[in-house]
Structures are given as structure tokens and as C-alpha cells.
Residue, then its C-alpha position, 0 to 999 in steps of 0.5 A: m500500499e502506498r504511504e499516503k493511502l496507509i496514512k488515510a487508512m490509519e486516520g480513518i480508524l484513529g482520527e488525525r490525532g492518532v497518526i504521526h507521519e511528519r519526519e520530525q515527529l517520527r524521530t521521537y520514536e527512532c529508538d528505545g533505551l538502547m540508543n546505539y541503534r536508531v530507525i525512523p518508523d514509516l508511521v506511528v499510530l496511537p490506538e485507544s482500544a483493542e478494537d483499534v489495534q485489531r483493525i490496524v493489525r488486520i491492514c498490516h496483515e493484508e498488506g504485508i506491513p511489518f509492525v512493532a508494539r511499543g510501551s514507554g520505550t524504556g527497554l534496554s535491548g532494542g526490542a521496541l526499535p522500529v523496522e524500516s518501512g514498518l508501523l510502530i504501534v504505541m500503546s501509551r493511550m491504552r492506560r485504563i485500569i479496567e477492574v480491581d477485584l481485591e476478593n480475588m486479589r487481581m486487577v485487569v489493566e490495559p497495556g499502557v498502564i505504568n507499573l507503579h500506578v498498579s501498586n498505587e491504585v490499591a495501596h490504601e487497601n494494603y495490596y501491591y503488585a510485586p514485580d518492580p523493575a528500577s524503571q517502574s515509575v515509567s515502564s508500562i505493564g505491556g512492556n514488562l509483559a513482553e520482556n518478562s521484567g524483573g526487579v529488586h524484589c523478584l528474588k523472593y517473589g518471582f518475575t512478571t511471568n509469576h504475576v500475570m494470570a491472563a492476557e487478551i492478545v491481538l495476533a498477527d492476523g488481527e484475531i483477538v484471543n485470550v490466554g491464561g486462566g482469568k479468575a481461576n488460577d489455571a486453565p486447561g490445555y497448553e501453557l500459552l500465556g507462559a509462552f507469550v510472556g517474555s516473547e518480546g512482542t514477536l507473538g502478538i500484542a497484549t491489549k488487556v492483562t490480568l495481574k496478580l495482587m499481593k497483600k503487603p507483608e506484616s513487617v519489612r526491615t532493611l539494612l545496608a552493609a559496606f564492604g572493603d571489596l566485592e568479594e567480601a560482599g559476595e561472601a555475605v550474599s552466599g552466607i545469607i542464602g546458605a543460612g536458608i534465608v530468602p530475602a525479599a531483595i539483595e542488591m549490590m553496588d560497587s564504588q563507581t556506582v555509589a560515587a555516581v549516586e552520591k553525586t546525583v540523588k545524594p542518599g548519604f551512602p558510606q564510601a566503600e568498594a561495595i555496598l549491599i542492600v538487604e531487605l526481609d519481609g513477612p511475619q514480624a517474628e520471622v523477620d526479626s529472627q532472620f534479620q539478626r542472622v543477616y546482620d551477623v553474616c554481614e559482620t562475619a563477612k567483614a562489613s566495615e559498616i552496617r546501617i539499619a533503616e529506622s523508618d520508612e523514610q530512611r528505607a525509601l532513601f536506600w532504595k532511591g539510591r539503588k533505583a537511581a543508579f542507571a540514571a546517575m551514570g549520566s553524571v560520570a560518563n557521556d554514554y553507557y552501555v547496559q549489559d544484562s546477563v545472569v550467572p549462578r550466584t556461586e560464580l559471581s566473584k569469578v565473573l566480577k573479577r573477569i569483568g574487571e580484567l576485561s575493563e582494563e583490556h578494553g581501556l574502558q570503565v565498567a560500573n557494577v550494580f546488580h541483583a546479587g541474590d539471583g546473579n542478575l548482573h548489570p555491568l554498565v560500560l562507560y564511554n564517550n560516543e564523541n570519541e571515534g571508535e569508543g562506541e564500538r569498543a564499548e559494544a565489544l567489551a559488553g559482548d566479551i562480558v556476555f561470553a564470560c557469563l556463558e563460560h561460567g554457566g550463565s544466561l544471555t539475559g535476566e530481565h531486559g530481553i534479547g531484542l536486537d542487542k543480543k540476537k547475535y549471541m543466541p547461537k552461543m547459548f542455543t543449538e540450531d535445533d533449539m532455535n528451530t524449535m523456537q521458530l516453530l512456535r513463532c511461526a505458529f503465531d506469526p507465519h509471515h513474521l510481521c510482528n516485531p521482525g528482526k528481533v531475538f533470532p539471528t538473521p537470515r533464517l528460513c522463516g523470512e526473518r528480515p526487516g521490511p515487508w515479508k518476501m518469499h525466501p529464494i530457497q522456498k521460491a525455488g521449491l527446495a524448502e517449505m516455510f514452517 
């Protein structure tokens, strides 16, 4: 379809205010949080309902136009990067809270609802939504669903997939389906909801999500412990988990991260090579008992200072310092590249040592802030993109960190997804058979690969994994192979 005709067709569905087609305005959407890659979309549309999304996707299906769904654009792996000659479907107008059902501890929301707004909506009734990525004040539920987002409290309570009960999805051909159990905790048949969560927008677009709510714990206690090096802090983490304690959160920051945070939000953290924030929650008697054991473990691991949050305000200040870490890096570096790999907790000290070596080898600084309890690393490679070749060196260093994590039994991603950023590393972790099996699932939902093409899987692949409108693969055209 010609562009002008497509604009008219979209305006027919959404009105002129729902369609963005001027180049200057389209540049607002040329990247997500991974700013190394930029593509200006052909057109941006802003639906207000599931029916709008359905009508848009049906036109894309009929005309072979690739499309990408985007929430708040805070993703860090290029998952919401537009595709050339494609449509960007921005879900920010779909922010309605549809139903709050405290008797069944659930809430039904549209995908553009901001994560933190879910907890705020039910806070007066002492309920909350557990997954809390650092970006929770700006990231959307739809984006969290696509990336299976985690957060500081996911050590104890699990990731997004553990807190989504059902979803309404618009498939690549425009059909609307429902997956999951809804008010019931489970549904018969294949676990399609589990397949959809974390599929990075390659299986369809969520237009309605049913979330699990949780009752606030009776007691919450938080401490901050400072250490002379990362290894001592790592020993404290192993000691806490080895004692049979599962904290709500264990977060670690190195000295560079602490310095950046002190420069910006000024939480008053002690100067140290490593800082741990440990939080316990649950019944008061249990928390009090375990809290003393955590304190003792930190002392045994040679903590130079231990501070206990004596009020909600002080606890909030601890977390303000931790959650501002990414943004604070802007005060010490022009640019930074966020890596997101996972290692077994017992390998943390070895991998952190290797990251230090790689930092020296590549001549670039790396700041570490991460979810220590579940081994989810977030090394931040600091660089200046204005210096010729430094951006490429930063990306190469980030890749070497991925290899180091895989060598120690780790995984490519913890909570930020594969997206465009790490699809080239997929063959390092998965066999050809593994990826073919994943493609079979994807092709079952979207045989023409119109839905967020070019992400997750390395290219080219037989299923037509290429940007732009779908075209028959030459091998298939020659009758030598069939599409799945």
C-alpha cells in the first residue's frame, strides 16, 4: 500500500490525532533505551482500544506491513526499535485500569498502564503488585509483559511471568484471543500464556492483562552493609542464602556506582568498594529472627559498616539510591552500555573479577550494580560516543562480558530481553535445533513474521526473518524448502 493511502487508512481508524507521519515527529520514536541503534519508523499510530489495534493489525496483515508494539520505550535491548518501512504501534493511550477485584486479588489493566500505578491504585487497601523494575515509575505493564521484567524484589517473589494470570492478545492476523486462567488460577490445555510472556512482542500484542495482587507483608526490615571489596560482599550474599534465608531483595553496588549516586540523588551512602542492600519481609517474628542472622553474616564477612533503616523514610532513601543508579551514570559518563546477563550466584566473584580484567583490556571503565541474590548482573560500560571508535569498543567489551557469563554457566539475559542487542549471541547459548524449535512456535503465531521482525533470532533464517515487508525466501521460491 502506498504511504499516503496507509496514512488515510490509519486516520480512518484513529482520527488525525492518532497518526504521526511528519519526519520530525517520527524521530521521537527512532529508538528505545538502547540508543546505539536508531530507525525512523514509516508511521506511528496511537490506538485507544483493542478494537483499534485489531483494525490496524488486520491492514498490516492484508498488506504485508511489518509492525512493532511499543510501550513507554524504556527497554534496554532494542526490542521496541522500529523496523524500516514498518508501523510502530504505541500503546501509551491505552492506560485504563479496567477492574480491581481485591476479593480475588487481581486487577485487569490495559497495556499502557505504568507499573507503579498498579501498586498505587490499591495501596490504601494494603495490596501491591510485586514485580518492580528500577524503571517502574515509567515502564508500562505491556512492556514488562513482553520482556518478562524482574526487579529488586523478584528474588523472593519471581518475575512478571509469576504475576500475570491472563492476557487478551491481538495476533498477527488481527484475531483477538485470550490466554491464561482469568479469575481461576489455571486453565486447561497448553500453557500459551507462559509462552507469550517474555516473547518480546514477536507473538502478538497484549491489549488487556490480568495481574495478580499481593497483600503487603506484616513487617519489612532493611539494612545497608559496606564492604572493603566486592568479594567480601559476595561472601555475605552466599552466607545469607546458605543460611536458608530468602530475602525479599539483595542488591549490590560497586564504588563507581555509589560515587555516581552520591553525586546526583545524595542518599548519604558510606564510601566503600561495595555496598549491599538487604531487605526481609513477612511475619514480624520471622523477620526479626532472620534479620539478626543477616546482620551476623554481614559482620562475619567483614562489613566495615552496617546501617539499619529505622523508618520508612530511611528505607525509601536506601532504595532511591539503588533505583537511581542507571540514571546517575549520566553524571560521570557521556554514554553507557547496559549489559544484562545472569550467572549462578556461586560464580559471582569469578565473573566480577573477569569483568575487571576485561575493563582494563578494553581501556574502558565498567560500573557494577546488580541483583546479587539471583546473579542478575548489570555491568554498565562507560564511554564517550564523541570519541571515534569508542562506541564500538564499548559494544565489544559488553559482548566479552556476555561470553564470560556463558563460560561460567550463565544466561544471555535476566530481565531486559534479547531484542536486537543480543540476537547475535543466541547461537552461543542455543543449538540450531533449539532455535528451530523456537521458530516453530513463532511461526505458529505469526507465519509471515510481521510481528516485531528482526528481533531475538539471528538473521537470515528460513522463516523470512528480515526487516521490511515479508518476501518469499529464494530457497522456498525455488521449491527446495517449505516455510514452517
